[in-house]
N, C-alpha and C positions, 0 to 999 in steps of 0.2 A: 746787497740790497735785496730784501724780500718783498712779498706782497701781503696784503690783507684783503680778504674777501668781505666786502661790506654787505652784499645782498645777493640772493639768488632768486630765480623765477623760472617757471616752465609753462608750456602750453601743450595740451594733448588734444588731438582731434576727437570729435564726437563719436565717430564710428569705431567700433571695437570688433575685431575678428578673432574668434576662438579657433582652436585647432579643428573642432568639428565643422566649422564653417568652410574650411578648405576641402573637405570631403565632397563638396558640391561640384568642384571643377578639377580636382586632381586625385589620383589614386593614393590615398594616404589615410591615416587615422590619428586620433588624439594620442594613443599610446606610442605609435611610431615616432611622432614628433617629439613628445615629451622625453622619451628614453634616449633619443639621439641628440637633443639640443637643450633640454630643460625649459623650453618655451611652452607656455599654456595659451597665451593670448597676446595680441598686439593692437595698437591703434593705427588706423589708416585714414589719411586725409581724403575724404570723399568730395569735399567742396573747398576746403581751406587752402589758399595759396601759401607757398612756403614763406613769402615775405610777411604774410599776416601772422602766421604762427610765431615767426621770429620776433616780430614787433610786439606781440602780446607777451611773450616770455620776457622781453626786454623791459617793457613797462612794469611788469611785476617785480623784476630784479631792482629796478630804479626805485620803486616805491619801498621795497624792503630795505634798501640801502639808506633811505631817508635823505636823499640829496635832490637838488634841483637838476632837471635834465640839461639846463643851460651850462652847468658846471662840468659836464662830460667833455673831455678834450679829444677823445679818440674812440671810434667804433670799429671793431673788427668782427666780421661775420664769416663763419665757416659753413660751407655747404657744397655737396657734390650734385645737388638736385635743384639748383636755383630756378626760379620762374623765367628769368631772362638771361641772355648772354650779356646784355647791357640794358639798363644801368645795373651797377652793382647792387646787391641786396642791402648792403650796409647804408647806401644812400637812401633807400626806401625806409629802412629802419630809423635813420636819422630824422626823416620828415615825420614819421608816425609817432616817434617818442618826444619830439620837440627839442632834441639835442642839437640846437641850431649852431653851436660853436664847435662841434666835433668834426675832425677829419674822419674820413671813412674809406675803408677798402675791404675787399673780400679775400678769403683764403680757401684753398682746396688742398687739404692733405688727407682727404678721405676720412676714415674712422679715427685717425690720429689728430684730426683737425683741432679739437679743443685744446689739447696739450700744446700743440704748435702755436695756437693763438695766445694762450696764457703766457707762454714764454716770450713771445713777440711783444705782448703788452708790457711785461715786466721790463724788457729792454728799452722800450720807449719811455717808461717811467724813470728808468735809471739815467737816461741821457737828456731828458727835457724837464728841468725843474719847474717850468710853468704848467706842466701837465699834472692835474690833480687826480682825475678819475678816468678809467678806461672801462668801456662796456664791451664785453665779448659775448657773442651770440652764436649758437649752433642751431641750425634749422634744416630739417630734411623731410622730403616726401619720397622715400625710396620706392613707394608703390608706383611712382610714375614710370620707372624703368625696369621693375621686376618682371621677369617672364613667368606669368602665372600658369604656364603649361609645364614648367620645370619644378617638379615636386621637391627636388633636393635643395633648391635655393629659395623658392618663393615663400616658403613657410618660415624663413629666418627673420625677415625684415619688418620693421614698423616705422611709423612716422611720428614727428613731434618736434619740439623746440625747447631749448633751455638757455639761460643766460646768467651771467654773473657781472657784478660791478666790483672792480678792484682798485686799490690805491697802494702806494708804496709803503713799506714798513721796514723795520730792522729785524724782522723775524727770520727764522731759518728758511732758506730756499736753495735748491740745487736742481739742475735739470740736464737732460740730454736729448737731442733730436737726431734722427738718422733715417736713412733710406737705402733700399736695395733695388735699383731700377731694373736689374736683370729679371725681376719678377713682375714687371709691369703687365705682361700678357696673361698673368694668372687670374686677374680680377679686373674687369673693365666694362664700360658701356660707351659705345661710340657717340659722337656728337652729330651735328647736322651733316647731311650729305652734300656732295658737290652739285651746284646748280646745273640744270640741264643745258643752260645757255652757254656754259663755258666748259662743260665736261668733255674730256678727250679720252677716247678708248685707248687704254694702255695696260699691258699686263704688268702688274706690280703686286708682289706679295709682301705685306707689311709684317707678317709673322703673327698677327693676332688671329685667333680662331674665329671661324665664321659664326656670326650670330645675327639675328634680325636687328635691323637698325634701332638704336636707342635701348635695346634690351640688355640686361646685365648678364655677363658671362663670368662664371667662377669655377676654377679648378679646385674643388673643395679639399681634396686630399693634400695638394701642395700648399694651399693657404693654411690648412691646419698645421702642417709641419713647420711652416714659417712662424705662425702665431705662437706656438708653444715654446719656441726659442726666443722670439722677439720680446715677449712680455718680461721674462727674467732679464734679458739683455738690457732692455730699456731701464729697468730698475737699477741694475748694477752700474751701468754707465753713469747714471745720475748720483747714485749713493756713494760710489767710490770717491767722488770729488769732495765729499764732506765727511768721509769716514763713518758712514751710516750702514747699519746692517738690517736685515729683515726684522730682527728682534726689536729694533728701535721704533718700528712703525706701528701705530695704533690701528690704522685702517688702510687697506689697499682698495683703490677704486679702479678696477680694470675696465677696458673696453668690453662691452657686453655682447659678445658674438655667439658664444656657445659655452654652456656650462662645463663641457668636457675640456675645452681649451683652458678655462679658468682653473679647473681642478689640476690639470697637468702643470700649468704655470706655477701654481701654489706648491706642488710637490717639488718642482725644479728649484724653487726659491727656498725650500725648507721651511715654509710658513704654513700655519694651520688655516684651513678653509674658513674658520669662524672669524678670521681677520679680513676676509674679502667681502666687500659689498656686492651683492648679486640682486639685480632687479630685472634681468632679462625674462624671467618667467611671466611677467605681466606687461613688458614693453617690447620684447624681441630685440633684434639688433637695429638700433636707430642711428648707426654710423657715428658721425661726429657728435651727435646729441647724447649718445649713451653714457659717457662719463659725466658730463654736467648734470644730466637728468638723475643719475644715481647719486651724485653729490647733493643735489637739491633735495631729493626725497629723504636722504639720510640726515641732512641738517634739520629739515622740517620735523622729522620724527624724533629728533633729539638723540639719534644714534651717534652722530658725529658732534663732538663738543669742542668748544674753544680750548686751545692749548694742546690739542692732540696733533700728532704728526701723521700726515696723509701722504700716500704714494699713488699718484695718478699714472697709470701705465696703459698705453694703447698701441695698436697696430692697424694698418689698413692698406687699401689699394695703393699701388705705386712701385714697389711696396714701401710703406713708411712705418716707422716706429718712434715712440716718444715716451719720455718719463719725466715727471716733475714731482719733487718731494718738498713739502713745506709744512709749516705749522699753521693750523687753521685759527 
């Protein structure tokens, strides 16, 4: 059983930061950022809550799909930067969209989150005949935990949200999900601290590098090495199940982390760069949002057309990786 994407939507924060804007608080330049990452600008949520961005993207996807919110049976939201530990963002999105009959839960697979969600949604559709439509939403405000004193990482990230509505179909679909937890300490941001009322002084080294509470830590060199291997691996693990080769794919939609990573992955796959959708120049790395945002923009511009074969491939903190190949 495959999936059919009925509608897509996105929400982008009002605030836009160009590379030149970063020169106000870190030692960098537009040329330094562009040549190393391919990024020129990104959106930053200056006032927008993550749930608001996700809800707006969801409303637009539902409208595009041409369905009633009441007919949605399941909502899954991916985010590493939710506004609350509880309630789940999916419950807030349910209320904001009027999808009153939908079950709802959140998922955190970092930058691989959208592909993880898409595959989870397909499995729900496969096993529950009463389920007609699933809404999957990715929403991130990475600016909430980016360390703006670290010029190597703060220039990479952006905020936003994207959503899709899917239904079951008999079209091509194959996927693969994976993780390598040995790399968990290479990319992380801590959660809440221990309450002073119950804190007990005890020497304990959890192996995670020291970083200011809630701020993002990234070992860029090691993450790069993982990413350039993980994207081709995610593709081949999914493709081999269906006898698909890179030549069969019309468009690759990769996680938008760094243009050098995408170029190296393309080389390792033996696929031309002109088959890869690249949007990070104007959005930056939006974590779980990057793949659905690139998908939405490419569909809206008419680049991706019905009947074409797509390969969505991602990697992220955890470390996670995921690939989904399907006919649009």
